[in-house]
C-alpha positions as CSV (number, residue, x, y, z in Angstrom):
1,X,0.2,0.0,0.1
2,X,3.0,2.4,0.1
3,X,2.5,5.5,-1.3
4,X,5.6,6.7,-2.3
5,X,6.6,5.5,-6.4
6,X,9.6,3.9,-4.9
7,X,10.7,2.7,-8.5
8,X,7.6,1.4,-9.8
9,X,7.1,1.4,-12.9
10,X,4.6,4.5,-13.6
11,X,1.4,4.4,-15.0
12,X,-1.3,6.7,-16.6
13,X,-3.8,8.2,-14.2
14,X,-7.3,6.6,-14.9
15,X,-9.6,7.7,-17.5
16,X,-11.9,9.6,-15.2
17,X,-10.9,11.5,-12.1
18,X,-11.2,9.8,-9.2
19,X,-13.7,12.0,-6.8
20,X,-16.2,11.3,-4.4
21,X,-14.6,9.8,-1.8
22,X,-16.4,11.8,0.7
23,X,-19.6,9.4,-0.6
24,X,-17.6,6.6,0.1
25,X,-16.5,7.3,3.8
26,X,-20.7,9.3,4.1
27,X,-22.7,7.2,2.4
28,X,-22.1,3.8,2.5
29,X,-24.8,2.1,3.6
30,X,-25.3,0.3,7.5
31,X,-24.6,-3.6,5.6
32,X,-21.1,-2.2,4.6
33,X,-20.5,-1.0,7.9
34,X,-21.7,-4.1,9.4
35,X,-19.5,-6.9,6.9
36,X,-16.7,-4.3,7.0
37,X,-16.0,-3.8,10.9
38,X,-16.0,-7.9,11.2
39,X,-13.5,-8.3,9.0
40,X,-9.8,-8.3,9.6
41,X,-9.0,-7.5,6.2
42,X,-8.6,-3.8,5.2
43,X,-9.6,-2.9,2.0
44,X,-7.5,-0.1,-0.4
45,X,-6.9,1.7,-3.4
46,X,-4.7,4.2,-4.8
47,X,-3.4,5.8,-7.6
48,X,0.0,5.3,-9.5
49,X,2.6,7.9,-9.4
50,X,2.7,11.0,-9.7
51,X,0.0,11.8,-7.5
52,X,0.4,8.1,-5.1
53,X,-3.1,9.0,-3.2
54,X,-5.4,7.0,-1.5
55,X,-8.6,6.7,-3.0
56,X,-10.5,4.0,-0.7
57,X,-9.6,2.4,2.3
58,X,-12.3,0.8,4.3
59,X,-13.6,1.9,7.6
60,X,-11.9,-1.3,9.2
61,X,-9.1,1.1,9.5
62,X,-10.5,2.0,12.8
63,X,-8.9,-1.1,14.2
64,X,-5.8,0.8,13.8
65,X,-7.0,4.0,15.7
66,X,-7.3,6.0,12.5
67,X,-10.6,6.7,10.3
68,X,-10.8,6.3,6.3
69,X,-11.2,10.3,6.4
70,X,-7.8,10.2,7.7
71,X,-5.9,9.2,4.7
72,X,-8.8,10.4,1.8
73,X,-8.3,13.9,3.3
74,X,-4.4,13.7,3.7
75,X,-4.4,14.0,7.1
76,X,-2.2,11.2,8.0
77,X,-0.6,9.1,4.8
78,X,0.1,5.1,5.2
79,X,3.6,6.0,4.8
80,X,3.6,8.0,8.5
81,X,2.1,5.1,10.1
82,X,5.2,2.6,9.0
83,X,7.5,2.2,11.3
84,X,10.8,3.7,10.2
85,X,13.2,0.6,10.3
86,X,11.0,-0.6,7.7
87,X,10.7,1.7,5.4
88,X,14.0,1.1,3.7
89,X,13.6,-2.8,3.1
90,X,9.5,-1.9,2.1
91,X,11.8,0.6,-0.7
92,X,14.0,-2.2,-1.8
93,X,11.4,-4.8,-2.0
94,X,9.1,-2.8,-4.4
95,X,12.2,-2.0,-6.7
96,X,12.9,-5.8,-7.3
97,X,8.8,-6.4,-7.6
98,X,8.9,-3.3,-10.3
99,X,12.2,-4.6,-11.7
100,X,10.6,-8.0,-12.4
101,X,7.6,-6.6,-14.1
102,X,5.2,-8.1,-11.6
103,X,1.9,-6.6,-11.8
104,X,0.8,-8.5,-8.1
105,X,3.3,-8.2,-5.2
106,X,3.1,-8.9,-1.4
107,X,4.9,-7.3,1.4
108,X,4.7,-7.8,5.6
109,X,5.6,-5.0,7.4
110,X,4.9,-3.1,10.2
111,X,3.0,-0.1,11.3
112,X,2.3,1.7,14.3
113,X,-1.1,2.3,15.4
114,X,-2.8,5.6,16.5
115,X,-2.2,4.7,20.2
116,X,1.4,3.8,19.7
117,X,1.2,-0.2,19.0
118,X,3.4,-1.8,17.0
119,X,1.2,-3.7,14.7
120,X,2.5,-6.3,11.6
121,X,-0.1,-6.1,8.3
122,X,0.5,-8.5,5.5
123,X,0.2,-6.0,1.9
124,X,-1.3,-7.7,-1.2
125,X,-1.2,-4.7,-3.9
126,X,-2.4,-5.5,-7.4
127,X,-2.3,-3.0,-10.4
128,X,-5.0,-2.7,-12.4
129,X,-4.3,-1.3,-16.2
130,X,-6.2,0.0,-18.6
131,X,-7.3,-0.2,-21.9
132,X,-4.4,1.0,-22.8
133,X,-2.1,-1.2,-20.7
134,X,-0.6,1.6,-18.2
135,X,-1.7,0.9,-14.7
136,X,-4.8,2.9,-13.9
137,X,-4.5,1.9,-10.1
138,X,-3.5,-0.3,-7.7
139,X,-6.0,-2.1,-5.2
140,X,-5.2,-4.8,-2.4
141,X,-5.8,-6.0,0.9
142,X,-3.7,-5.4,4.2
143,X,-4.6,-8.1,6.9
144,X,-3.2,-7.7,10.2
145,X,-0.8,-10.6,11.1
146,X,1.0,-9.9,14.1
147,X,-0.2,-13.2,15.9
148,X,1.2,-15.1,13.5
149,X,4.2,-12.6,13.1
150,X,5.0,-13.3,16.7
151,X,4.7,-16.8,16.3
152,X,6.9,-17.5,13.7
153,X,9.5,-14.9,15.4
154,X,9.3,-16.8,18.6
155,X,9.9,-19.7,16.6
156,X,13.7,-18.7,15.6
157,X,14.1,-17.7,19.1
158,X,13.6,-20.6,21.4
159,X,11.5,-23.9,20.7
160,X,10.1,-24.1,24.4
161,X,8.9,-20.3,24.0
162,X,7.5,-21.4,20.6
163,X,5.8,-24.5,22.5
164,X,4.2,-21.8,25.0
165,X,3.0,-18.9,22.4
166,X,1.8,-22.0,20.3
167,X,-0.1,-23.7,23.3
168,X,-2.1,-20.5,24.3
169,X,-2.7,-18.8,20.6
170,X,-6.2,-18.3,19.4
171,X,-5.2,-19.5,15.7
172,X,-5.0,-23.6,15.1
173,X,-1.2,-24.6,14.5
174,X,0.2,-27.7,12.7
175,X,3.6,-29.3,12.4
176,X,3.7,-31.7,9.8
177,X,6.8,-34.1,8.4
178,X,8.1,-33.7,4.6
179,X,5.5,-36.2,3.9
180,X,3.0,-33.9,4.9
181,X,1.6,-36.0,8.3
182,X,0.7,-34.3,11.0
183,X,3.5,-34.7,13.7
184,X,1.8,-31.9,16.1
185,X,-1.1,-29.7,16.3
186,X,-1.9,-27.2,19.3
187,X,-5.3,-27.0,21.6
188,X,-6.5,-23.9,19.4
189,X,-6.7,-26.3,16.3
190,X,-7.8,-29.8,17.9
191,X,-10.6,-27.5,19.6
192,X,-11.5,-26.5,16.2
193,X,-12.2,-29.7,15.0
194,X,-13.5,-31.4,18.2
195,X,-10.9,-34.2,18.0
196,X,-8.2,-34.9,20.8
197,X,-4.9,-34.1,19.5
198,X,-3.7,-37.7,19.6
199,X,-6.3,-38.5,16.8
200,X,-4.9,-36.2,14.7
201,X,-1.5,-37.2,14.8
202,X,-0.6,-38.9,11.9
203,X,-3.2,-37.7,9.5
204,X,-2.6,-35.5,6.3
205,X,-4.5,-32.2,5.9
206,X,-6.4,-34.4,2.9
207,X,-7.9,-36.5,5.7
208,X,-9.5,-33.9,7.7
209,X,-10.6,-31.9,4.2
210,X,-14.3,-32.0,2.9
211,X,-14.1,-34.0,-0.3
212,X,-14.3,-31.1,-2.9
213,X,-11.0,-29.6,-0.4
214,X,-9.5,-33.1,-0.7
215,X,-10.0,-33.0,-4.4
216,X,-8.3,-29.5,-4.8
217,X,-5.5,-30.2,-2.5
218,X,-4.8,-33.2,-4.4
219,X,-4.8,-31.4,-7.8
220,X,-2.7,-28.6,-6.3
221,X,-0.3,-29.9,-4.4
222,X,2.5,-29.7,-6.6
223,X,1.8,-26.1,-7.1
224,X,1.6,-25.5,-3.2
225,X,4.6,-27.3,-2.7
226,X,6.5,-25.1,-5.3
227,X,6.0,-22.1,-3.0
228,X,8.1,-21.3,0.1
229,X,4.8,-19.5,1.8
230,X,1.6,-20.1,0.5
231,X,-1.6,-18.6,1.3
232,X,-5.0,-20.1,0.9
233,X,-8.9,-21.5,1.5
234,X,-10.1,-24.6,2.6
235,X,-13.0,-26.4,4.3
236,X,-12.4,-29.2,7.0
237,X,-14.1,-31.8,8.3
238,X,-15.2,-31.6,12.3
239,X,-16.5,-34.2,14.7
240,X,-20.1,-35.2,13.9
241,X,-19.9,-34.1,10.0
242,X,-19.5,-30.1,10.8
243,X,-17.6,-28.4,8.3
244,X,-15.0,-25.9,9.3
245,X,-14.0,-22.9,6.7
246,X,-10.5,-21.9,7.4
247,X,-7.8,-19.7,6.3
248,X,-4.0,-21.4,6.2
249,X,-0.9,-19.5,5.9
250,X,1.9,-22.6,5.7
251,X,5.4,-22.8,5.3
252,X,8.0,-24.9,4.0
253,X,11.0,-25.6,7.0
254,X,14.1,-26.3,5.8
255,X,17.7,-27.4,7.5
256,X,20.9,-25.1,7.5
257,X,21.6,-27.2,4.0
258,X,18.1,-26.0,2.5
259,X,16.7,-29.8,2.8
260,X,13.1,-30.0,3.8
261,X,12.4,-30.7,7.2
262,X,8.5,-30.2,7.1
263,X,5.9,-27.6,7.0
264,X,3.9,-25.4,9.5
265,X,0.5,-24.0,9.1
266,X,-1.3,-21.2,10.8
267,X,-4.8,-22.1,10.7
268,X,-7.7,-19.2,11.4
269,X,-11.4,-20.6,11.7
270,X,-13.4,-18.3,9.5
271,X,-17.0,-19.3,10.5
272,X,-17.7,-16.4,11.8
273,X,-16.5,-14.1,9.0
274,X,-18.7,-16.7,6.7
275,X,-21.7,-16.6,9.0
276,X,-21.1,-12.4,8.5
277,X,-21.1,-12.9,4.7
278,X,-24.0,-15.1,4.9
279,X,-25.8,-12.8,6.8
280,X,-25.1,-9.9,4.3
281,X,-26.3,-12.8,1.3
282,X,-29.4,-13.1,3.0
283,X,-30.3,-9.3,3.1
284,X,-28.9,-8.7,-0.4
285,X,-31.2,-11.9,-1.7
286,X,-34.0,-9.7,0.4
287,X,-33.9,-6.8,-1.8
288,X,-34.5,-9.2,-5.0
289,X,-38.5,-10.3,-5.8
290,X,-39.3,-12.8,-3.5
291,X,-42.3,-13.9,-5.6
292,X,-43.1,-13.6,-9.6
293,X,-45.8,-11.1,-10.1
294,X,-49.2,-12.5,-11.6
295,X,-49.8,-10.4,-15.1
296,X,-52.5,-11.0,-17.3
297,X,-51.4,-12.7,-20.7
298,X,-47.4,-13.1,-19.2
299,X,-45.9,-16.0,-17.6
300,X,-43.0,-14.6,-15.6
301,X,-39.8,-16.7,-13.9
302,X,-36.0,-15.0,-13.1
303,X,-33.1,-16.5,-10.7
304,X,-30.3,-15.0,-9.9
305,X,-27.2,-17.1,-8.7
306,X,-24.0,-15.4,-7.3
307,X,-20.6,-17.2,-7.8
308,X,-19.3,-15.9,-4.1
309,X,-21.8,-15.2,-0.9
310,X,-22.4,-12.0,-2.2
311,X,-22.7,-11.0,-6.2
312,X,-23.1,-7.8,-8.7
313,X,-26.0,-9.0,-11.0
314,X,-29.3,-7.8,-10.5
315,X,-33.5,-7.8,-11.5
316,X,-36.7,-6.5,-10.5
317,X,-40.3,-7.2,-11.7
318,X,-42.5,-4.2,-11.4
319,X,-46.2,-5.0,-12.3
320,X,-48.5,-2.8,-13.6
321,X,-46.6,0.1,-14.7
322,X,-47.6,0.1,-18.3
323,X,-49.7,3.2,-19.6
324,X,-52.6,1.5,-19.6
325,X,-51.9,0.6,-15.6
326,X,-51.8,-2.8,-16.8
327,X,-48.3,-5.3,-18.3
328,X,-45.0,-5.6,-16.2
329,X,-41.6,-3.6,-16.4
330,X,-38.7,-5.6,-15.5
331,X,-35.0,-4.9,-15.3
332,X,-31.6,-7.1,-15.4
333,X,-28.4,-5.3,-14.5
334,X,-24.6,-6.6,-13.6
335,X,-22.2,-4.6,-11.7
336,X,-18.4,-5.2,-12.6
337,X,-17.2,-7.6,-10.6
338,X,-18.3,-9.4,-8.3
339,X,-18.0,-9.9,-3.9
340,X,-18.6,-7.7,-1.4
341,X,-18.6,-3.9,-2.9
342,X,-20.1,-5.2,-6.2
343,X,-22.9,-6.2,-3.7
344,X,-22.9,-2.8,-1.6
345,X,-23.3,-0.9,-5.0
346,X,-25.9,-3.5,-6.2
347,X,-28.4,-2.0,-3.1
348,X,-27.6,1.3,-3.6
349,X,-28.4,1.1,-7.6
350,X,-31.5,-0.9,-6.8
351,X,-33.1,1.5,-5.2
352,X,-32.8,4.5,-7.3
353,X,-33.5,2.1,-10.0
354,X,-36.7,0.6,-8.6
355,X,-37.9,4.2,-8.0
356,X,-37.3,5.3,-11.6
357,X,-39.1,2.3,-13.2
358,X,-42.6,2.4,-10.6
359,X,-42.6,6.3,-11.7
360,X,-43.8,5.0,-14.8
361,X,-41.5,7.6,-16.5
362,X,-40.3,6.2,-20.5
363,X,-37.4,3.9,-19.9
364,X,-34.8,6.1,-21.8
365,X,-35.6,8.6,-19.3
366,X,-35.4,6.6,-16.7
367,X,-31.8,4.9,-17.2
368,X,-30.9,8.5,-17.8
369,X,-32.1,9.7,-14.7
370,X,-30.7,6.6,-12.6
371,X,-26.9,7.2,-14.3
372,X,-27.1,10.2,-12.9
373,X,-28.1,9.5,-9.7
374,X,-25.4,7.0,-9.5
375,X,-22.7,8.3,-11.0
376,X,-20.6,9.3,-8.3
377,X,-21.2,6.2,-6.4
378,X,-19.7,4.9,-9.3
379,X,-16.9,7.3,-10.0
380,X,-15.2,6.6,-6.6
381,X,-15.0,3.0,-6.8
382,X,-14.2,2.7,-10.7
383,X,-17.0,0.4,-11.7
384,X,-19.8,0.6,-13.8
385,X,-22.9,-1.1,-13.9
386,X,-24.9,-2.6,-17.4
387,X,-28.6,-2.4,-17.0
388,X,-31.4,-3.5,-19.4
389,X,-35.0,-2.5,-18.9
390,X,-38.0,-3.9,-20.3
391,X,-41.8,-3.0,-20.7
392,X,-44.7,-5.3,-21.8
393,X,-48.0,-3.5,-22.1
394,X,-51.4,-5.2,-21.9
395,X,-51.5,-5.8,-25.6
396,X,-48.2,-7.0,-25.7
397,X,-46.2,-4.4,-27.1
398,X,-42.5,-4.4,-26.0
399,X,-40.5,-1.1,-25.5
400,X,-36.9,-1.5,-23.7
401,X,-34.0,0.6,-23.4
402,X,-30.5,-0.6,-22.7
403,X,-27.1,0.9,-21.2
404,X,-24.8,-1.2,-21.8
405,X,-26.5,-4.5,-21.0
406,X,-26.3,-7.6,-23.9
407,X,-29.7,-7.4,-25.7
408,X,-32.6,-9.4,-25.0
409,X,-33.2,-12.6,-26.8
410,X,-36.6,-12.4,-28.1
411,X,-37.8,-16.2,-29.4
412,X,-40.4,-16.8,-31.6
413,X,-41.2,-20.6,-31.7
414,X,-44.4,-20.4,-34.7
415,X,-41.1,-19.2,-36.8
416,X,-38.3,-21.0,-34.4
417,X,-36.5,-17.5,-34.9
418,X,-34.7,-15.7,-32.7
419,X,-34.1,-11.5,-32.6
420,X,-32.1,-9.5,-30.3
421,X,-33.3,-6.2,-29.2
422,X,-30.6,-4.0,-30.3
423,X,-30.2,-0.1,-28.8
424,X,-27.6,2.3,-28.0
425,X,-26.3,3.3,-24.3
426,X,-23.4,3.6,-22.3
427,X,-23.2,1.9,-19.2
428,X,-24.5,3.5,-16.3
429,X,-21.3,5.0,-14.4
430,X,-19.3,5.9,-17.6
431,X,-20.5,9.6,-18.7
432,X,-22.9,11.7,-16.6
433,X,-25.0,13.2,-19.0
434,X,-25.1,9.9,-21.2
435,X,-28.5,9.7,-23.3
436,X,-30.7,6.3,-23.8
437,X,-33.0,5.5,-25.9
438,X,-36.2,4.0,-26.3
439,X,-36.8,1.2,-28.9
440,X,-40.2,-0.3,-29.6
441,X,-41.3,-3.9,-31.1
442,X,-44.6,-6.0,-31.2
443,X,-47.4,-6.9,-30.8
444,X,-45.6,-10.2,-29.6
445,X,-47.6,-13.3,-30.7
446,X,-48.3,-15.7,-27.9
447,X,-45.7,-18.1,-27.1
448,X,-43.2,-15.8,-27.7
449,X,-40.1,-15.9,-25.1
450,X,-38.3,-12.9,-23.8
451,X,-35.3,-13.8,-22.0
452,X,-32.9,-11.3,-20.4
453,X,-29.7,-12.8,-18.8
454,X,-26.4,-11.4,-17.8
455,X,-23.2,-12.7,-19.1
456,X,-22.3,-15.0,-16.5
457,X,-24.1,-17.3,-18.4
458,X,-22.6,-17.1,-22.1
459,X,-19.3,-16.3,-20.7
460,X,-19.6,-19.5,-18.7
461,X,-16.3,-21.7,-18.9
462,X,-15.3,-25.8,-18.5
463,X,-12.4,-27.2,-17.8
464,X,-10.7,-26.7,-20.9
465,X,-11.7,-23.1,-21.1
466,X,-14.3,-23.4,-23.9
467,X,-17.5,-20.8,-23.3
468,X,-20.9,-21.9,-23.2
469,X,-21.9,-18.8,-25.8
470,X,-25.0,-17.4,-26.9
471,X,-25.8,-20.5,-29.7
472,X,-26.2,-23.2,-26.9
473,X,-28.0,-20.5,-24.8
474,X,-30.5,-20.4,-27.2
475,X,-30.2,-23.8,-27.7
476,X,-31.9,-24.2,-24.4
477,X,-34.2,-21.8,-25.0
478,X,-35.8,-23.5,-27.8
479,X,-35.8,-26.9,-26.6
480,X,-37.8,-25.9,-23.1
481,X,-39.9,-22.4,-25.0
482,X,-43.1,-25.2,-24.9
483,X,-43.2,-25.1,-21.4
484,X,-43.3,-22.4,-18.5
485,X,-41.5,-19.8,-17.9
486,X,-40.0,-21.4,-15.0
487,X,-39.0,-24.3,-16.6
488,X,-37.1,-22.3,-19.4
489,X,-34.8,-20.6,-16.8
490,X,-34.2,-24.5,-15.0
491,X,-33.3,-25.5,-18.2
492,X,-30.7,-22.8,-19.1
493,X,-29.4,-23.2,-15.4
494,X,-29.1,-27.2,-16.1
495,X,-27.6,-26.7,-19.2
496,X,-25.0,-24.4,-17.7
497,X,-24.2,-26.7,-14.8
498,X,-24.0,-29.6,-17.2
499,X,-21.8,-27.7,-19.3
500,X,-19.2,-26.8,-16.2
501,X,-19.1,-29.8,-14.8
502,X,-18.0,-30.0,-11.1
503,X,-16.4,-26.3,-12.3
504,X,-17.0,-23.6,-9.9
505,X,-18.7,-20.9,-11.3
506,X,-16.7,-17.3,-12.1
507,X,-19.2,-15.0,-12.4
508,X,-22.5,-14.1,-11.1
509,X,-25.5,-15.9,-13.2
510,X,-29.5,-13.8,-13.4
511,X,-31.6,-15.0,-16.1
512,X,-35.3,-13.2,-15.9
513,X,-37.7,-15.0,-18.6
514,X,-41.2,-13.9,-19.9
515,X,-43.4,-15.9,-21.6
516,X,-46.9,-14.2,-23.5
517,X,-49.7,-16.3,-23.3
518,X,-53.0,-16.5,-25.5
């Protein structure tokens, strides 16, 4: 996170100004504060040289006695809080990464809290490049790893002292032999899984893992062991079938000749952190329609599945908002990225979008107003949102407006023909006064299927890297078109799942289907 250039490759400034810091600090919803305040991980973003200032830092920086505003208003810089003894080493490390052309690097160093306490942090910084290949900004995470560092330093000083520290540590600890069999664990690790320590000695981590995690360990064994230090997440099986999500910091132990003597691992129980994320996910799901609207002449179904606990996809359905007081208005959106920050932006966007759609305004005007409402929020986070809004009136006439979202598919089973509903419009958050055109089509004949999806469908990939694609999407719609809207949604999700097999989705997937009835 170091704010001095330190010889890093100089990148161009982002394509638009990084204002709006106050909105990040002051307007962050309560959900964000709840999630971030419970997390040990501090998020940050800074500009490249020549103006390497922080433009975002999460509010849980307060764990060190500072506020986000201290850094964003430049009352304090990150360099001010780094322990002076570590500054020269940090500078050399950054120069080495720059010489190697690395876009991602990690460092561990000490900082001084406002109260004068010295804490160790693990800092992972990534350079994000623009379309021109130049560095637009740096983003990353800083994690307080003081307890782990103290334990590691104590190990070098005295084996007995090391044992005393490990026995009283809140984190779990494992000592493994060169064949990855457990030699010793501390009481915290045994308590984490609910087993006596004797029952754990001699086992391998894979024997204590859930089936999915065990397969992952087997596939990635060589890659993991090729690194002296490794950090990864997994899920262990506790006593009586209980699952325990964990974060693992593992090191290889070598003798003075460089031969492998074994491995050590510090294991953090993530159960509470994951519970907080699940709570946030429940809150997020509560913002999406829980029931499908009943609209005369239309059959409606929708589903949204995030690839992580929290997602950046959005959909909404508002009945009776056509000029004739009948019909349906539907919207599907996708915020760039996924995870906590995208979910927070989605929650903010949802209120503005719903207000505009429910007003009965023309869709183009509604998207323009939403863009103006949210522009500063998107600007402050360097994200954007694609959005598609459609409206069907009681006579089957269709109107739509696009803000960078892929065109919806219109399938007429009588002709066995697909049409893409095109239209111009930039994503929300790109240009504050961007215009959005409203298009018209119809009336739609009975049996017509309208499918509004996000790119998580056609950009889903299998293990070889092949994409699911629009053709497979259309095939799934065609094969299920005689069924209900819910059956069409199910058929598409089933086709994507079958295509990916056991591969974990890399993006959120959302689909809204509207079918006209006779």
